[in-house]
N, C-alpha and C positions, 0 to 999 in steps of 0.2 A: 259154124261161126263165119260171118261174112268177112270179106277181105279187109274192110276198113277197121272193124273191131279187132281183127287179128293183128294188123299193123300197129294199132294203138297199144295193144297189149305188149307187143315186142318192143315198142318204143319205151313204154313205162318200165319194162324189165331191164332194158339197157340203161336207162337213167338210174334205176335203183342200183344196178351193178356199179355204175360210176361213183355213186355216193359211198357204197360199201368199200370200194377200193381206194377211196380218198382223192379221186380226181375232181369231184365237185363238193361244194359245201352249201350251207344254208342260203348264201347269197343267190345261188341259182334258183332256189325256191322262191325267193322274193322277186326275182326277175320273172318267173313264170306267173306269179300273181298279178303282174302288170298287164298280162295278155288277156284280151277279152274279145267279144264278137266284133267290136269296132276296129280292132287291130289284131286279127288272128295270126298274123305272121311276125308278131313283135319279137318273140324269142329268136326265131330263125334270123331275122334281120340283125339283131344285136350280136348274136354269135357270129354271123357272117362278117360283120364289121370288125369284130374282135380278131378273126382270123386274117382279114386283110391287113389290119394295123399290125398284127403280130409278125406277119411276113416282112413288112417294112422295118419294124423295130429290130428283128433278128438280122436282117441284111445290114442295117446301120451298125448294129453291135459287132457283127463279124468284121465289117470294114474297119471299125475303130480298133479292134483287137489285132488286126493284121498290120497295123502301122509299126514302123521300126521303133518309134518311141510312143508308147501307149499313153493316151490322154485319159487318165483315170477319172477325171471329172466328167468327160464326155461319155465314157463307158457307164459310169454310175447314173448319169442322166437317162440313158437308154434303158438301163435295168430298172430304174425307178418308174419310168413310164410303163414298162412291161408289167411290173408288179401291180401298179395301179389299175391298169386295164384288166388284168387277170382277176384281181380282187373284185372288181365291179361286176363281173359276170359269174363269180363263184368258181373259178378255175383254181382250186386249192393247190394242186401239185405244182402248177406253174408258178403260183404266188410263192410257195415254199422254196422252189428252186431259185427264184429271183432273190429271195431274202438271203439264201446261202451265197449267191453270186455277189450280192452287195457287200457281204462280209469280206470276200476275197478282194473285192475292189477297194474297200476301205483299208485293207492290209497291203494293198498293191502286190498281191500274191498271184502272179500270172500262172504259176504252176498249179494252183488250186482250181483254175478254170478248165484245165485240160482233162 
C-alpha cells in the first residue's frame, strides 16, 4: 500500500472513530461535502479557524469567570458563540458541553461550572 493511501485510510479510520465516540455529528459530513478540487483544503481551513476562534473564546470566557462579580450575560454570550461555532463544524461534544454550560449560566450557578 502506498504511503498516501495508507495515510488516507488512517484519516478515515480516525474520523469514523470520532463519529462513533460522539465527538462529531452529521454537520461535519456536510462540511466535507463542500470540499472539492477547486478548494482541497476547505475542511482543514474551516477547522483551523474554529480552533483559533475557540482559543479566543475560551480565554475570554475564563477571564469573565475570574471576575469578582461574574457578568452572567457576558459569560452567556461567549458560551453562545462557542456553541454556534462548534455546531457549524459538527463538534458535537463541544456543542453539548456548551448547552450544559448555558444552563448553569442561566441559573447563575457558579459551582456547576467547576
